[in-house]
N, CA and C of each residue as an Amber inpcrd file, in Angstrom:
protein
   531
   0.8410000  -1.3610000  -0.0440000  -0.0320000   0.1240000   0.1380000
   0.8170000   1.2970000   0.0840000   2.0290000   1.2620000   0.9060000
   2.6330000   2.4400000   0.8760000   3.4460000   2.6400000  -0.3550000
   3.8420000   1.6020000  -1.0950000   4.4360000   1.7120000  -2.5330000
   3.5170000   2.1150000  -3.4600000   2.4810000   1.8390000  -3.4880000
   1.2580000   2.3600000  -4.4850000   1.1290000   3.9620000  -4.0000000
   1.1210000   4.2290000  -2.7830000   0.7610000   5.8040000  -2.4880000
   2.2050000   6.4710000  -2.7280000   3.3200000   5.9010000  -2.8440000
   4.5680000   6.7000000  -3.1890000   4.5950000   6.8200000  -4.5050000
   4.1930000   5.7130000  -5.3180000   4.0740000   5.8430000  -6.7610000
   2.9710000   6.9490000  -7.2820000   1.7520000   7.1840000  -6.7340000
   0.9970000   8.0920000  -7.0500000   1.3000000   9.4960000  -6.7210000
   2.0410000   9.8210000  -5.5160000   2.5870000  10.9100000  -5.2910000
   3.6450000  11.3780000  -6.4050000   4.4360000  10.4320000  -6.8640000
   5.5800000  10.6530000  -7.7760000   4.7150000  10.9030000  -9.2400000
   4.0830000  10.1600000  -9.5770000   3.6290000  10.2690000 -11.0060000
   2.3890000  11.2410000 -11.1740000   1.3900000  11.4690000 -10.0080000
   0.1060000  12.0790000 -10.3190000   0.4730000  13.4840000  -9.5850000
   0.7870000  13.4930000  -8.4460000   0.5630000  14.7270000  -7.4280000
   1.7000000  15.5790000  -7.8550000   2.9330000  15.1390000  -8.5120000
   4.0960000  15.9500000  -8.9040000   3.8980000  16.6120000 -10.2070000
   2.6500000  16.2910000 -10.8960000   2.3490000  17.0210000 -12.0680000
   1.1370000  18.0430000 -12.0390000   0.6160000  18.1180000 -10.7620000
  -0.3170000  18.9910000 -10.3630000   0.3640000  20.3310000  -9.9150000
  -0.0440000  21.3830000 -10.4180000   0.6480000  22.7220000 -10.2750000
  -0.2180000  23.2330000  -9.0480000   0.7780000  23.9420000  -8.1740000
   0.1650000  24.6000000  -6.9570000  -0.9730000  25.6610000  -7.3480000
  -1.8580000  25.7720000  -6.4760000  -2.9670000  26.9810000  -6.7610000
  -2.4780000  28.2690000  -6.3140000  -1.9750000  29.0520000  -7.2950000
  -1.5150000  30.3930000  -6.9130000  -2.5230000  31.5150000  -7.1350000
  -3.6390000  31.1720000  -7.2390000  -4.7460000  32.1090000  -7.5030000
  -4.9260000  33.1120000  -6.3290000  -5.2340000  34.2590000  -6.5790000
  -5.1200000  35.2870000  -5.4100000  -6.6280000  35.7560000  -5.3570000
  -7.0320000  36.3130000  -4.5040000  -8.3000000  36.8850000  -4.2480000
  -8.2440000  38.3340000  -4.7440000  -8.9860000  38.4320000  -5.9190000
  -9.1020000  39.9030000  -6.4670000  -9.8640000  40.8390000  -5.4050000
  -9.1050000  41.9210000  -5.5050000  -9.8230000  43.0020000  -4.2610000
 -10.0340000  44.3900000  -5.2950000 -11.1000000  44.9780000  -5.4100000
 -11.2070000  46.2140000  -6.0770000 -11.3440000  46.0470000  -7.5050000
 -12.0310000  45.1050000  -7.7800000 -12.5570000  44.7880000  -9.2670000
 -13.0600000  46.1930000  -9.7480000 -12.8770000  46.8690000 -11.0110000
 -13.3340000  48.0830000 -11.4570000 -14.8220000  47.9560000 -11.5080000
 -15.6440000  46.6920000 -11.7690000 -17.0530000  46.4840000 -12.0690000
 -17.7300000  46.4120000 -10.5290000 -17.0470000  46.3230000  -9.4550000
 -17.6960000  46.1320000  -8.2150000 -16.9570000  46.7970000  -7.0630000
 -17.8410000  47.5530000  -6.3460000 -17.4030000  48.2770000  -5.2490000
 -17.0320000  47.5630000  -3.9870000 -17.5260000  46.2010000  -3.7790000
 -17.3570000  45.6790000  -2.4980000 -16.7070000  44.4730000  -2.8340000
 -15.6930000  44.1940000  -1.8070000 -15.1300000  42.6820000  -1.6910000
 -15.2220000  42.1230000  -0.3110000 -15.6400000  40.8710000  -0.3870000
 -15.9580000  40.2070000   0.8230000 -14.8330000  39.1920000   1.1190000
 -14.1890000  39.2590000   2.2130000 -13.1570000  38.1560000   2.4130000
 -13.5460000  37.2610000   3.7170000 -14.1110000  36.2480000   3.5360000
 -14.6660000  35.6160000   4.7400000 -13.7570000  34.6900000   5.4580000
 -13.8100000  34.1400000   6.4720000 -12.8550000  33.3090000   7.3120000
 -12.6270000  32.0120000   6.4990000 -13.7480000  31.7270000   5.7050000
 -13.6460000  30.4540000   4.8440000 -12.3990000  30.6090000   3.9370000
 -12.2540000  31.7470000   3.4370000 -11.1060000  32.0720000   2.3260000
  -9.8350000  32.2420000   3.0900000  -9.8180000  32.6570000   4.2630000
  -8.5270000  33.1050000   5.0100000  -7.5950000  31.8560000   5.4250000
  -6.3710000  32.0320000   5.8250000  -5.3440000  31.1030000   6.3400000
  -5.0610000  31.5600000   7.9240000  -5.3610000  30.8670000   8.8480000
  -4.9340000  31.0900000  10.0590000  -3.4920000  30.4710000  10.4610000
  -2.7410000  31.4620000  11.3090000  -1.4440000  31.3400000  11.6370000
  -1.3720000  31.2170000  13.1140000  -0.4700000  30.4210000  13.6940000
  -0.1620000  30.3280000  14.9750000  -1.2310000  29.7030000  15.7520000
  -1.7520000  30.2120000  16.8910000  -2.7510000  29.5700000  17.7160000
  -4.1130000  29.6040000  17.1380000  -4.5630000  30.4610000  16.1620000
  -5.8540000  30.6050000  15.5410000  -6.4010000  29.3530000  14.7840000
  -7.4900000  28.8440000  15.0640000  -8.0800000  27.7040000  14.4890000
  -9.5090000  27.9430000  14.0280000 -10.0000000  27.3470000  13.0950000
 -11.2710000  27.3220000  12.5940000 -12.3300000  26.8200000  13.6810000
 -13.5390000  27.4810000  13.7110000 -14.5170000  26.7300000  14.4870000
 -14.9950000  25.3050000  14.2880000 -14.4370000  24.9070000  13.0740000
 -14.8510000  23.5140000  12.7650000 -13.8290000  23.1470000  11.5680000
 -13.5320000  21.7680000  11.3820000 -12.6220000  21.4580000  10.2230000
 -13.1990000  21.8100000   8.6790000 -14.4870000  21.7550000   8.5500000
 -14.8580000  22.1970000   7.2260000 -15.0940000  23.5940000   7.2160000
 -14.4160000  24.0760000   6.2600000 -14.2330000  25.6920000   6.2990000
 -15.6240000  26.5300000   5.7840000 -16.5790000  25.8620000   5.1520000
 -17.7660000  26.9120000   4.9810000 -18.3530000  26.8290000   6.1620000
 -18.7550000  28.2690000   6.3000000 -19.7220000  28.7410000   7.3290000
 -18.9510000  28.6080000   8.9740000 -17.6120000  28.7290000   8.6450000
 -16.7030000  28.8150000   9.9130000 -16.4860000  30.3470000  10.3150000
 -15.5230000  30.4440000  11.4310000 -15.1600000  31.5200000  11.7890000
 -13.8750000  31.2450000  12.5520000 -12.9790000  32.2050000  12.5700000
 -11.6300000  31.9760000  13.3390000 -12.0010000  32.3120000  15.0090000
 -11.2640000  31.4740000  15.5680000 -11.1320000  31.5610000  17.2570000
  -9.9860000  31.2890000  17.7550000  -9.7430000  31.3380000  19.1470000
  -8.5920000  30.9430000  19.6780000  -7.3670000  31.8680000  19.2430000
  -7.7930000  33.1110000  19.0900000  -6.5960000  34.2630000  18.5770000
  -6.1020000  34.8070000  19.9740000  -4.9550000  34.2150000  20.3890000
  -4.3120000  34.6030000  21.8700000  -3.1040000  35.1890000  21.7590000
  -2.5180000  35.1590000  20.7250000  -1.0810000  35.8770000  20.6970000
  -0.7430000  36.8260000  19.8360000   0.2620000  37.9560000  20.1190000
   0.4570000  38.7500000  19.0110000   1.2490000  38.1960000  17.7750000
   1.6970000  36.8890000  17.9320000   2.5320000  36.3200000  16.9970000
   1.3390000  35.4390000  15.7970000   0.1270000  35.5730000  16.2730000
  -0.9500000  34.9690000  15.5750000  -1.4520000  35.9760000  14.4920000
  -1.7550000  35.4950000  13.3460000  -2.3150000  36.1610000  12.2450000
  -3.2380000  35.5560000  11.3660000  -4.0570000  36.3050000  10.5670000
  -5.0980000  35.6910000   9.3430000  -4.5620000  36.1800000   8.3760000
  -4.3790000  35.4570000   7.3120000  -3.9910000  36.1630000   5.9570000
  -4.7320000  35.6890000   4.7260000  -4.8150000  36.5780000   3.7680000
  -5.4660000  36.1470000   2.6350000  -4.2820000  36.6840000   1.4690000
  -4.3740000  35.6340000   0.4130000  -3.5130000  35.9730000  -0.8610000
  -4.3600000  36.9160000  -1.7070000  -4.1540000  38.2070000  -1.9850000
  -4.8600000  39.1350000  -2.7380000  -3.9730000  39.8140000  -3.7450000
  -4.8430000  40.2130000  -4.9390000  -4.4570000  41.1420000  -5.7230000
  -5.4850000  42.4790000  -5.7930000  -5.0470000  43.6160000  -5.3730000
  -5.6000000  44.6840000  -5.6300000  -5.6880000  45.1340000  -7.1330000
  -6.9610000  45.2700000  -7.6940000  -7.1370000  45.5430000  -8.9030000
  -7.1980000  47.1500000  -9.3750000  -7.6770000  47.8320000  -8.2790000
  -7.8920000  49.1520000  -8.4110000  -7.3430000  49.9470000  -7.1790000
  -6.1730000  50.7230000  -7.4490000  -5.6900000  51.4790000  -6.3050000
  -6.5800000  52.2490000  -5.8420000  -6.6870000  52.5370000  -4.4570000
  -7.4990000  53.5850000  -3.7980000  -7.6810000  53.3520000  -2.3920000
  -8.6850000  54.1460000  -1.8400000  -8.9490000  54.0680000  -0.5400000
 -10.1120000  52.9270000  -0.3200000 -10.1950000  52.2270000   0.5850000
 -11.2690000  51.2770000   0.9500000 -11.5810000  51.2850000   2.2410000
 -13.0070000  51.5510000   2.5630000 -13.3830000  51.4600000   3.9420000
 -13.5230000  50.0960000   4.4080000 -13.1570000  49.5200000   5.7780000
 -12.7370000  48.2390000   6.1340000 -13.8130000  47.9460000   7.1830000
 -14.5010000  46.9540000   7.2060000 -15.4880000  46.4820000   8.0840000
 -15.3610000  45.1640000   8.3960000 -15.3110000  44.6490000   9.7180000
 -15.0130000  43.4650000  10.1260000 -16.0860000  42.7890000  10.9280000
 -16.5070000  41.5530000  11.0200000 -17.5500000  40.6690000  11.7940000
 -16.7120000  40.0470000  12.7750000 -17.0630000  40.5790000  14.0680000
 -16.1940000  39.8340000  15.2030000 -17.4920000  39.6930000  16.3520000
 -16.7520000  38.6450000  17.4250000 -17.4220000  38.6130000  18.7270000
 -16.2060000  38.7290000  19.6500000 -16.4100000  39.2150000  20.9410000
 -15.5680000  39.3800000  21.8300000 -16.1620000  39.6440000  23.1040000
 -15.8920000  38.7850000  24.2370000 -16.5160000  38.8050000  25.4560000
 -15.8810000  40.1020000  26.2800000 -16.6440000  40.6750000  27.2040000
 -16.3790000  41.9000000  27.7850000 -14.9200000  41.8270000  28.4580000
 -14.4780000  40.6300000  29.0670000 -13.1250000  40.6960000  29.6940000
 -12.1100000  40.7950000  28.8310000 -12.3400000  40.5370000  27.3280000
 -11.1400000  40.5620000  26.3820000 -11.3990000  41.8990000  25.6440000
 -12.2730000  42.8510000  25.7470000 -12.3020000  44.0750000  25.1080000
 -11.1640000  44.7840000  25.1330000 -10.7280000  45.6090000  24.1710000
  -9.3150000  46.4350000  24.3540000  -8.2930000  45.9670000  23.4780000
  -8.3620000  44.9870000  22.9530000  -7.1720000  44.4410000  21.8200000
  -7.3370000  45.5680000  20.6380000  -5.8660000  45.6200000  20.2170000
  -5.4870000  46.4750000  19.1090000  -4.9480000  45.7780000  18.1170000
  -5.4160000  45.7150000  16.8940000  -4.9770000  44.9730000  15.8580000
  -4.8050000  45.9000000  14.4300000  -3.9310000  45.1050000  13.6070000
  -3.5630000  45.8900000  12.2250000  -3.9660000  45.0450000  11.1080000
  -4.3760000  45.8130000  10.3450000  -4.5780000  45.2730000   8.7950000
  -3.4150000  45.7780000   7.8760000  -2.8450000  45.0030000   7.0650000
  -1.8910000  45.3960000   6.3700000  -1.7190000  44.7230000   5.0530000
  -1.3190000  45.4840000   3.9840000  -0.8100000  44.9490000   2.6740000
   0.2410000  45.7530000   1.9710000   1.2800000  44.9770000   2.2040000
   2.5810000  45.6790000   1.7590000   2.8830000  46.6430000   2.7740000
   2.9240000  47.8140000   2.1850000   3.4200000  49.0940000   3.4670000
   2.1350000  49.6820000   3.6760000   0.9220000  49.2350000   3.1550000
  -0.1810000  49.9290000   3.5400000  -0.7580000  49.2900000   4.7630000
  -1.1410000  50.1020000   5.8460000  -1.5550000  49.6310000   7.3310000
  -2.7160000  50.6650000   7.7390000  -3.4470000  49.6630000   8.6310000
  -4.7580000  50.1790000   9.2960000  -4.7120000  49.7850000  10.4080000
  -4.5310000  50.5370000  11.7700000  -4.6680000  50.1530000  13.2090000
  -6.1250000  50.5230000  13.6040000  -6.6480000  49.3930000  14.4270000
  -8.0720000  49.4630000  14.8730000  -7.9920000  48.8800000  16.4390000
  -9.1500000  48.9910000  17.1050000  -9.2040000  48.5070000  18.4440000
 -10.7760000  47.8850000  18.6910000 -10.7170000  47.0600000  19.4720000
 -12.0690000  46.5400000  19.7700000 -12.5180000  47.2060000  21.0110000
 -13.4910000  47.9730000  20.9770000 -13.9240000  48.8030000  22.0930000
 -15.3450000  48.4670000  22.7040000 -16.1890000  47.4960000  22.0340000
 -17.2930000  46.9590000  22.5590000 -17.4330000  45.4240000  22.5890000
 -17.9010000  44.8410000  23.6430000 -18.1620000  43.5670000  23.7860000
 -19.4030000  43.1700000  23.0690000 -19.2520000  42.0670000  22.5280000
 -20.2460000  41.4430000  21.7280000 -20.1150000  39.7920000  21.9180000
 -20.7240000  39.1790000  22.6530000 -20.4130000  37.6780000  23.1490000
 -21.6840000  37.0380000  23.0720000 -22.2880000  36.7610000  21.7820000
 -23.5400000  35.7010000  21.7380000 -23.1550000  34.5020000  21.8040000
 -24.3410000  33.4790000  22.3470000 -23.7490000  32.1340000  22.4080000
 -23.8690000  31.5210000  21.2400000 -23.2790000  30.1980000  20.9050000
 -23.4270000  29.4920000  19.6770000 -24.8730000  28.8910000  19.5290000
 -25.3810000  29.0050000  18.2550000 -26.8060000  28.4580000  18.2770000
 -26.7300000  27.3370000  17.1630000 -27.8560000  26.8170000  17.0170000
 -28.0000000  25.6870000  16.0670000 -28.4110000  24.1820000  16.7370000
 -27.3160000  24.0380000  17.8950000 -27.6680000  22.8250000  18.4670000
 -29.2440000  22.4340000  19.1050000 -29.8360000  23.4940000  19.2890000
 -31.1050000  23.3320000  19.7790000 -32.1020000  22.5730000  18.6540000
 -31.5700000  22.6240000  17.4820000 -32.5580000  21.9610000  16.5690000
 -31.8720000  20.6760000  16.1110000 -30.8530000  20.2790000  16.5830000
 -30.1320000  19.1070000  16.1800000 -30.5670000  17.8310000  17.0050000
 -31.0380000  16.7320000  16.2560000 -31.1800000  15.4970000  16.9860000
 -30.1260000  14.9070000  17.3860000 -29.0120000  15.0850000  16.6450000
 -27.6630000  14.4130000  16.7500000 -26.7330000  15.4420000  16.7410000
 -25.6440000  15.6230000  17.5410000 -24.5360000  16.5960000  17.3480000
 -24.1230000  16.5910000  15.8710000 -23.9760000  17.8190000  15.1320000
 -23.4550000  17.9340000  13.8710000 -22.2290000  18.0380000  13.9230000
 -21.5740000  17.5200000  12.7790000 -20.1940000  17.7480000  12.5390000
 -19.5940000  19.1780000  11.9760000 -20.7150000  19.8550000  11.4550000
 -20.4540000  21.1140000  10.9500000 -20.2680000  22.2090000  12.1680000
 -19.9790000  23.2350000  11.5600000 -19.7180000  24.5120000  12.8930000
 -21.1570000  24.8740000  13.1090000 -21.3770000  25.3540000  14.5240000
 -22.3550000  25.7660000  15.0010000 -22.3210000  27.5300000  14.6770000
 -23.1480000  28.4160000  14.5830000 -23.1730000  29.7120000  14.3280000
 -23.3510000  30.4650000  15.6390000 -22.9150000  31.6850000  15.3970000
 -23.3510000  32.7980000  16.3600000 -23.5070000  34.0040000  15.5640000
 -24.0240000  35.0060000  16.0100000 -24.2700000  36.3830000  15.5000000
 -23.1120000  37.3020000  15.6540000 -22.3310000  37.4450000  14.5130000
 -21.4430000  38.5020000  14.7480000 -21.7770000  39.9460000  14.4610000
 -21.2240000  40.7710000  14.9610000 -21.3140000  42.2300000  15.1020000
 -20.3340000  42.9470000  14.0730000 -20.9650000  43.8070000  13.0200000
 -19.9500000  44.4500000  12.4090000 -19.3140000  45.5940000  13.0640000
 -18.0110000  45.8210000  12.6560000 -17.1590000  47.0760000  13.1690000
 -16.4190000  47.6320000  12.3490000 -16.7980000  48.8880000  12.0420000
 -15.9360000  49.8430000  10.8570000 -14.6380000  50.0340000  11.6120000
 -13.6130000  49.6780000  10.9150000 -12.2250000  49.9920000  11.6990000
 -11.4640000  50.9000000  10.7270000 -12.0980000  51.8280000  10.0010000
 -11.3510000  53.0170000   9.1910000 -11.2040000  52.6290000   7.7290000
 -10.1720000  53.5040000   7.1160000  -9.9480000  53.4610000   5.7030000
  -8.5120000  53.1310000   5.3410000  -8.3810000  52.3230000   4.6490000
  -6.7780000  51.8950000   4.5550000  -6.5850000  52.3010000   2.7790000
  -5.4920000  52.6010000   2.3950000  -5.2970000  52.9260000   1.1070000
  -4.4730000  51.7490000   0.4670000  -4.9660000  51.1030000  -0.6070000
  -4.3200000  49.9080000  -0.9870000  -3.7730000  50.4370000  -2.4100000
  -2.4240000  49.8660000  -2.7100000  -1.9020000  50.1460000  -3.8520000
  -2.1100000  48.9240000  -4.6110000  -2.1350000  49.0700000  -6.0490000
  -2.3640000  47.9790000  -7.0090000  -1.2320000  47.0910000  -6.8400000
  -1.6680000  45.8520000  -7.0680000  -0.6660000  44.7600000  -7.0740000
  -1.1310000  43.4850000  -6.3370000  -0.1450000  42.5790000  -6.4140000
  -0.3250000  41.4460000  -5.5240000   0.4540000  41.2810000  -4.2970000
  -0.1900000  40.8100000  -3.0580000   0.5850000  40.6420000  -1.9550000
  -0.1690000  40.1020000  -0.8520000   0.0900000  39.9420000   0.3620000
  -0.5080000  39.2390000   1.4160000  -1.1670000  40.0820000   2.3140000
  -2.6680000  39.9600000   2.4840000  -3.4230000  41.0930000   3.4280000
  -3.4300000  40.1470000   4.6440000  -2.7890000  40.7780000   5.7450000
  -2.5660000  40.4450000   6.8020000  -3.2130000  41.0750000   8.0240000
  -4.1530000  40.2010000   8.9070000  -4.8020000  40.8200000  10.1560000
  -4.0110000  40.2730000  11.3230000  -3.2260000  41.1040000  12.2120000
  -2.7080000  40.7120000  13.2590000  -2.7280000  41.6410000  14.4590000
  -2.6910000  40.9470000  15.6810000  -2.8780000  41.7210000  16.7990000
  -1.5960000  42.3980000  17.1580000  -1.5440000  43.6710000  17.8630000
  -0.6620000  44.4770000  18.1680000  -0.7510000  44.4790000  19.7880000
  -1.6520000  44.2250000  20.2860000  -1.7230000  44.4810000  21.8420000
  -3.0350000  43.4930000  22.4130000  -2.9740000  42.6350000  23.3650000
  -3.9950000  41.8270000  23.7510000  -4.0640000  41.9660000  25.4010000
  -5.0750000  42.8610000  25.9310000  -5.0170000  43.1740000  27.3370000
  -5.6580000  42.1470000  28.0630000  -6.7270000  41.2700000  27.3300000
  -7.1410000  40.1840000  27.9430000  -6.5960000  38.8560000  27.5440000
  -7.2270000  37.7690000  27.4600000  -6.7490000  36.4910000  27.0610000
  -6.8200000  36.3030000  25.5280000  -7.4670000  36.9430000  24.7990000
  -7.6520000  36.6300000  23.3890000  -8.3210000  37.9560000  22.5750000
  -7.8950000  38.1040000  21.2970000  -8.4180000  39.1100000  20.5760000
  -9.8150000  39.3530000  20.2280000 -10.2730000  38.4140000  19.5640000
 -11.6000000  38.3470000  19.0390000 -11.8070000  36.8860000  18.2680000
 -13.2200000  36.6410000  18.1190000 -13.4770000  35.5680000  17.1620000
 -13.8540000  36.3480000  15.7970000 -13.3140000  36.0720000  14.6390000
 -13.2410000  36.7270000  13.6040000 -14.1410000  35.9110000  12.3580000
 -15.3090000  36.4570000  11.8500000 -16.0790000  36.0540000  10.8520000
 -15.8000000  36.1200000   9.4090000 -15.5630000  37.5460000   9.1670000
 -15.3370000  38.1980000   7.8590000 -15.0200000  39.5640000   7.7100000
 -14.5440000  40.1700000   6.7090000 -14.0230000  41.5440000   6.2500000
 -14.8130000  41.6730000   4.9410000 -15.2290000  42.9780000   5.0640000
 -15.7140000  43.5850000   3.8200000 -14.7090000  44.9760000   3.4630000
 -14.3620000  44.8920000   2.1710000 -13.5610000  46.1070000   1.8450000
 -14.3700000  47.0120000   0.7290000 -14.8020000  48.1850000   0.9520000
 -15.7210000  49.0140000   0.1910000 -14.8180000  50.0650000  -0.4930000
 -14.6910000  50.1820000  -1.8430000 -13.7080000  50.9210000  -2.4080000
 -14.4130000  52.3580000  -2.6430000 -13.8910000  53.4800000  -2.2300000
 -14.3460000  54.8330000  -2.2300000 -14.4160000  55.2070000  -3.6050000
 -15.4070000  56.1270000  -3.9410000 -15.5810000  56.5140000  -5.1970000
 -14.9260000  57.7040000  -5.3890000
């Protein structure tokens, strides 16, 4: 069995090119770009709320070395209003975080608690294998200028006064006209 698996890796998998597609931001025909947790990549302690990426959120953001990234290509240079969807218990309010794309940076802070319970299990006869959901709150974090080109869009913590930063569901980028 091991020999067959090794042969498969050598003959088939070696021929498959790595997926180098980037998420387009600022397409000229669309004013909004949504970047959900589903399409992000967690680093450090951050984990998905479930192993299946669809309808998940990121949780366990406990260190300033943790980050969430998206490989992006900005198609239209300009200013973008940024809104995230988050939850955060009262004891963890106050974290400062940064959104960056190359040399472009935006710093924001969690100033309001929003800690709804997970839901969905009340309708299940059998515990589900997919992620339960909760209501995330929008937070406008400001405006970032994005230069045209390809790079990594990174969300990382700068300061964590509590035990964690937030649970993160998605980010919306709205290109200014």
